[in-house]
VMD Tcl script that draws the C-alpha trace (Angstrom):
set ca {
  {-31.54 16.31 -11.42}
  {-28.09 15.33 -12.73}
  {-26.06 12.85 -10.71}
  {-22.43 12.06 -11.44}
  {-21.98 8.51 -12.75}
  {-21.23 5.86 -10.18}
  {-22.06 8.04 -7.17}
  {-24.14 6.57 -4.39}
  {-26.57 8.77 -2.52}
  {-24.58 8.37 0.68}
  {-21.01 8.17 1.74}
  {-19.76 4.58 1.75}
  {-19.37 2.66 4.98}
  {-16.37 3.63 7.10}
  {-14.65 0.29 6.46}
  {-14.80 0.99 2.73}
  {-13.01 4.31 3.22}
  {-10.28 2.63 5.27}
  {-9.93 -0.12 2.66}
  {-9.44 2.29 -0.21}
  {-7.06 4.36 1.93}
  {-4.88 1.25 2.20}
  {-5.18 0.75 -1.57}
  {-4.08 4.37 -2.06}
  {-1.05 3.79 0.19}
  {-0.15 0.70 -1.86}
  {-0.33 2.79 -5.06}
  {1.83 5.49 -3.46}
  {4.40 2.91 -2.32}
  {4.57 1.32 -5.78}
  {4.88 4.73 -7.39}
  {7.66 5.95 -5.14}
  {9.57 2.70 -5.52}
  {9.21 3.07 -9.29}
  {10.60 6.62 -9.33}
  {13.70 5.31 -7.51}
  {14.52 3.05 -10.50}
  {17.60 4.33 -12.40}
  {15.75 4.67 -15.71}
  {12.94 6.69 -14.12}
  {15.42 8.83 -12.17}
  {17.16 9.60 -15.47}
  {13.82 10.41 -17.13}
  {12.83 12.91 -14.46}
  {16.34 14.34 -14.63}
  {15.58 15.25 -18.24}
  {12.24 16.68 -17.12}
  {14.04 18.91 -14.61}
  {16.41 20.14 -17.33}
  {13.45 20.78 -19.64}
  {11.74 22.88 -16.96}
  {14.99 24.76 -16.31}
  {15.37 25.48 -20.03}
  {11.78 26.75 -20.28}
  {12.21 28.93 -17.19}
  {15.49 30.35 -18.53}
  {13.87 31.20 -21.86}
  {10.94 32.98 -20.19}
  {13.23 34.92 -17.84}
  {15.41 36.03 -20.77}
  {12.29 37.27 -22.53}
  {11.50 39.26 -19.38}
  {14.93 40.95 -19.60}
  {17.01 38.90 -17.16}
  {20.57 37.95 -18.07}
  {20.23 34.25 -17.29}
  {22.88 31.56 -17.63}
  {21.68 27.96 -17.38}
  {24.03 25.21 -16.26}
  {22.07 21.97 -16.36}
  {19.26 22.50 -13.85}
  {20.78 25.65 -12.31}
  {19.59 29.11 -13.31}
  {21.91 32.02 -12.47}
  {21.39 35.75 -12.94}
  {24.67 37.23 -14.21}
  {23.78 40.68 -12.89}
  {23.02 39.77 -9.27}
  {24.64 36.35 -8.97}
  {21.39 34.89 -7.61}
  {20.77 31.28 -8.57}
  {18.15 28.58 -8.13}
  {18.31 24.89 -8.96}
  {15.45 22.80 -10.33}
  {15.58 19.84 -7.95}
  {13.56 16.63 -7.74}
  {10.96 18.58 -5.73}
  {10.10 20.46 -8.93}
  {10.21 17.70 -11.55}
  {6.65 16.55 -10.82}
  {7.22 12.91 -9.86}
  {5.74 13.35 -6.37}
  {2.63 15.09 -7.70}
  {2.07 12.44 -10.36}
  {2.28 9.60 -7.82}
  {0.08 11.52 -5.38}
  {-2.57 12.08 -8.07}
  {-2.68 8.32 -8.71}
  {-3.09 7.68 -4.98}
  {-5.88 10.25 -4.60}
  {-7.74 8.82 -7.60}
  {-7.48 5.36 -6.06}
  {-8.88 6.58 -2.75}
  {-11.86 8.26 -4.42}
  {-12.91 4.86 -5.78}
  {-14.73 4.58 -2.46}
  {-16.93 7.49 -3.57}
  {-17.38 6.79 -7.29}
  {-16.70 3.84 -9.56}
  {-16.64 6.12 -12.62}
  {-13.29 6.86 -14.24}
  {-12.39 9.09 -17.16}
  {-10.39 7.58 -20.05}
  {-6.91 7.37 -18.56}
  {-4.74 7.95 -21.65}
  {-5.97 11.48 -22.40}
  {-6.35 12.31 -18.72}
  {-2.74 11.27 -17.99}
  {-1.54 13.68 -20.69}
  {-3.68 16.48 -19.24}
  {-2.45 15.87 -15.69}
  {1.19 15.67 -16.76}
  {0.90 18.93 -18.69}
  {-0.85 20.69 -15.82}
  {1.78 19.52 -13.31}
  {4.64 20.66 -15.57}
  {2.97 24.06 -16.02}
  {2.39 24.35 -12.25}
  {6.02 23.55 -11.49}
  {7.26 25.95 -14.18}
  {5.31 28.77 -12.54}
  {6.66 27.61 -9.18}
  {10.26 27.87 -10.46}
  {9.68 31.34 -11.92}
  {8.08 32.65 -8.72}
  {10.90 31.16 -6.67}
  {13.51 32.86 -8.85}
  {11.73 36.22 -8.79}
  {11.43 36.15 -5.00}
  {15.05 35.15 -4.37}
  {15.92 38.69 -3.35}
  {13.40 38.52 -0.49}
  {14.35 35.41 1.54}
  {11.31 35.54 3.84}
  {8.91 35.74 0.91}
  {10.78 32.99 -0.94}
  {10.70 30.77 2.14}
  {6.96 31.33 2.58}
  {6.16 30.66 -1.08}
  {8.43 27.64 -1.46}
  {7.74 25.79 1.78}
  {4.13 26.74 2.54}
  {2.12 28.30 -0.29}
  {3.31 25.85 -2.97}
  {2.38 22.70 -0.96}
  {-1.05 24.17 -0.13}
  {-1.76 24.91 -3.78}
  {-0.37 21.49 -4.73}
  {-2.95 19.85 -2.49}
  {-5.77 21.75 -4.16}
  {-4.35 20.80 -7.57}
  {-4.21 17.08 -6.72}
  {-7.72 17.17 -5.27}
  {-8.95 18.73 -8.51}
  {-7.26 16.01 -10.59}
  {-8.78 13.25 -8.48}
  {-12.28 14.72 -8.60}
  {-12.04 15.22 -12.37}
  {-10.82 11.66 -12.89}
  {-13.75 10.25 -10.89}
  {-16.19 12.72 -12.45}
  {-17.12 14.14 -9.07}
  {-17.89 17.67 -8.00}
  {-16.16 19.34 -5.03}
  {-19.54 19.31 -3.28}
  {-19.53 15.50 -3.46}
  {-16.46 15.50 -1.24}
  {-16.81 18.55 1.02}
  {-20.13 20.15 1.93}
  {-18.88 23.70 1.27}
  {-15.64 23.67 -0.78}
  {-15.24 27.47 -0.81}
  {-15.70 27.72 2.94}
  {-13.37 24.73 3.46}
  {-10.64 26.41 1.42}
  {-11.19 29.75 3.18}
  {-10.77 28.07 6.57}
  {-7.65 26.25 5.34}
  {-6.19 29.52 4.04}
  {-6.93 31.38 7.27}
  {-5.55 28.47 9.27}
  {-2.38 28.50 7.17}
  {-1.80 32.20 7.89}
  {-1.89 31.39 11.62}
  {-0.19 28.00 11.49}
  {2.89 29.16 9.61}
  {3.63 31.62 12.42}
  {3.63 28.93 15.11}
  {4.36 25.71 13.22}
  {7.88 25.21 14.55}
  {6.84 25.85 18.14}
  {3.78 23.57 18.08}
  {5.48 20.82 16.07}
  {8.43 20.71 18.46}
  {6.12 20.69 21.48}
  {3.64 18.05 20.28}
  {4.83 15.94 17.34}
  {8.58 15.76 18.04}
  {8.22 14.10 21.49}
  {5.93 11.45 20.01}
  {8.38 10.87 17.15}
  {11.24 10.52 19.63}
  {9.20 7.97 21.56}
  {8.73 6.00 18.35}
  {12.47 6.20 17.66}
  {13.12 4.73 21.10}
  {10.96 1.68 20.27}
  {12.25 1.14 16.72}
  {15.29 -1.16 16.47}
  {18.55 0.50 15.42}
  {21.35 2.35 17.18}
  {22.14 5.11 14.70}
  {19.28 7.60 15.13}
  {19.11 8.88 18.69}
  {16.63 11.77 18.77}
  {15.23 14.84 17.06}
  {16.12 17.99 18.95}
  {14.71 21.49 18.69}
  {16.92 22.94 21.43}
  {19.58 24.32 19.09}
  {19.11 27.44 16.91}
  {18.18 25.03 14.11}
  {16.45 21.69 14.66}
  {18.50 18.59 13.91}
  {18.70 14.83 14.25}
  {21.34 13.62 16.70}
  {22.99 10.34 15.72}
  {25.43 7.99 17.44}
  {27.71 7.95 14.39}
  {31.21 9.39 14.77}
  {34.29 9.64 12.59}
  {36.58 8.74 15.51}
  {36.12 7.82 19.18}
  {38.57 10.50 20.41}
  {37.11 13.03 20.54}
  {33.72 11.28 20.32}
  {31.72 13.96 18.51}
  {28.38 12.64 17.29}
  {27.31 13.50 13.77}
  {24.12 15.51 13.40}
  {21.84 15.89 10.40}
  {19.94 19.02 9.43}
  {16.22 18.52 9.96}
  {13.05 20.61 9.77}
  {10.24 18.93 11.78}
  {7.57 21.34 10.52}
  {8.03 19.88 7.03}
  {6.07 16.89 8.31}
  {3.13 18.89 9.67}
  {2.46 21.01 6.58}
  {-1.04 19.55 6.23}
  {-2.24 20.89 9.60}
  {-4.34 23.78 8.15}
  {-6.00 21.37 5.71}
  {-6.69 18.88 8.49}
  {-8.15 21.67 10.61}
  {-10.44 22.68 7.74}
  {-11.68 19.10 7.45}
  {-12.42 18.85 11.18}
  {-13.62 22.32 12.11}
  {-17.15 21.78 10.77}
  {-17.66 18.50 12.60}
  {-20.18 18.78 15.39}
  {-19.17 15.67 17.34}
  {-16.25 16.18 19.70}
  {-15.30 12.51 19.46}
  {-14.99 12.78 15.67}
  {-12.76 15.85 15.95}
  {-10.55 14.21 18.57}
  {-10.28 11.00 16.56}
  {-9.28 12.89 13.41}
  {-6.70 14.94 15.32}
  {-5.19 11.82 16.91}
  {-5.01 10.01 13.54}
  {-3.29 13.04 12.00}
  {-0.80 13.47 14.84}
  {0.16 9.79 14.71}
  {0.68 9.86 10.94}
  {2.68 13.10 11.15}
  {4.92 11.54 13.79}
  {5.37 8.31 11.81}
  {6.45 10.32 8.76}
  {8.81 12.39 10.91}
  {10.31 9.23 12.42}
  {10.98 7.74 8.99}
  {12.46 11.06 7.87}
  {14.81 11.18 10.88}
  {16.07 7.66 10.20}
  {16.74 8.29 6.51}
  {18.40 11.65 7.27}
  {20.67 9.92 9.81}
  {21.81 7.26 7.36}
  {22.31 9.79 4.56}
  {24.47 11.96 6.82}
  {26.50 9.03 8.17}
  {27.14 7.63 4.69}
  {28.01 11.05 3.23}
  {30.48 11.72 6.06}
  {32.06 8.27 5.76}
  {31.30 7.41 9.40}
  {32.77 4.09 10.45}
  {31.61 3.66 14.05}
  {28.74 4.19 16.45}
  {29.66 5.72 19.81}
  {27.33 5.85 22.82}
  {27.79 5.78 26.60}
  {27.59 1.98 26.59}
  {29.57 0.80 23.57}
  {31.65 1.53 20.49}
  {30.98 -0.63 17.47}
  {31.39 -0.41 13.70}
  {28.75 1.33 11.62}
  {27.54 -0.72 8.67}
  {25.32 1.21 6.24}
  {22.09 -0.61 5.39}
  {21.73 -2.23 1.96}
  {20.75 0.34 -0.62}
  {17.48 -1.42 -1.44}
  {16.41 -1.26 2.24}
  {17.27 2.42 2.41}
  {15.34 3.02 -0.82}
  {12.36 1.15 0.65}
  {12.48 3.25 3.82}
  {12.62 6.46 1.77}
  {9.66 5.25 -0.28}
  {7.71 4.59 2.93}
  {8.61 8.06 4.16}
  {7.36 9.55 0.87}
  {4.14 7.53 1.15}
  {3.44 8.93 4.62}
  {4.36 12.52 3.70}
  {2.29 12.59 0.52}
  {-0.65 10.70 2.05}
  {-0.73 13.21 4.92}
  {-0.64 16.20 2.59}
  {-2.74 15.12 -0.38}
  {-5.15 12.40 0.81}
  {-5.56 12.60 4.60}
  {-7.47 15.94 4.60}
  {-9.97 14.54 2.07}
  {-10.08 11.22 3.91}
  {-10.98 12.89 7.21}
  {-13.61 15.05 5.54}
  {-15.27 11.90 4.24}
  {-14.69 9.76 7.31}
  {-16.37 12.17 9.67}
  {-19.49 12.29 7.50}
  {-20.06 8.55 7.47}
  {-22.15 7.83 10.60}
  {-24.90 10.44 10.32}
  {-25.24 10.34 6.53}
  {-25.20 6.57 6.23}
  {-27.81 6.14 8.95}
  {-30.12 8.77 7.51}
  {-29.91 7.45 3.96}
  {-30.27 3.85 5.06}
  {-33.42 4.73 7.01}
  {-34.83 6.63 4.03}
  {-34.04 3.73 1.72}
  {-35.73 1.28 4.12}
  {-38.79 3.49 4.31}
  {-39.02 3.68 0.50}
  {-38.68 -0.10 0.26}
  {-41.49 -0.71 2.76}
  {-43.71 1.82 1.02}
  {-43.02 0.22 -2.36}
  {-43.92 -3.21 -0.97}
  {-47.20 -1.89 0.43}
  {-48.08 -0.34 -2.93}
  {-47.42 -3.63 -4.72}
  {-49.67 -5.49 -2.26}
  {-52.45 -2.93 -2.78}
  {-52.12 -3.35 -6.56}
  {-52.52 -7.12 -6.32}
  {-55.74 -6.68 -4.36}
}
mol new
graphics top color blue
foreach p $ca { graphics top sphere $p radius 0.5 }
foreach p [lrange $ca 0 end-1] q [lrange $ca 1 end] { graphics top cylinder $p $q radius 0.2 }
display resetview
């Protein structure tokens, strides 16, 4: 029987999984702080232009009359255009892959040679994002399809891609992580088809109230609440351009962006037999979703206030000047938001799949190991006689 290097016969103790989850968050935080550095921002700007140039060349070969202006691709015939933004330059996927590989250290100490693997991962991510840009451009004439592909299908496939990178780096098989990978993915896919019909409704009913409760406890007077009452969800702030009339600034917001991982979480929990394990996993997920949403609301509020040039905060109790936070604090908050969002999407589903297997597996294997040890000791005593 072949066993992957560095793999124990049982899942590690639960505390080990939590410890490496914290290590993974530290790697994510360091990575997202790094990509905020001016030199790295400039580098990924060139990557975005490179992807735009490749997409333009392929579309021209397919017969489209494409004009490229930096990272924007425009069809001269229809006037349709897409822009290759930071969501498509691959920095988030690269950082997430590093975090997932760090977390899987709890399952295997083996690690492929990093230099060649880094080149492979970078190339695969660039190719994935190039296909993503092409599909987005081709679906631009069908807004509903484009919305579905861009906001839902692409993140789901991204999660599978990152999981594959992490397993390959640690020389693990999918079966070492999830008992039935094909069935897990099928459940996630079926769950996604249902979830994306009701995500706004459920998110606004369950996660948004918890996020608003967190906003109430967090110090700061700018961000007031996330509201889903309007035709489009938004963040209501206390910032205003003038006290008369005192019209509060609002920031566009999409709460369901922070619950994208729900189908993957459901797939990780649906096969658990213990109700307490399912409830615990659901509560952990809901709390992390709400924390990410809270951080997103705060950063959206400051971005909107700074972009509008707001100079004061107006509430029922007071009027006082608005002072934007130092840029390094805002960058740190955005990095924390990115950590939570990417952990929830790329690591949390795998984490819960492993966490829920710990008690039964560890006990069974430990008992078997103890039995083998006692039997071995008895055999040695018989041999000495």
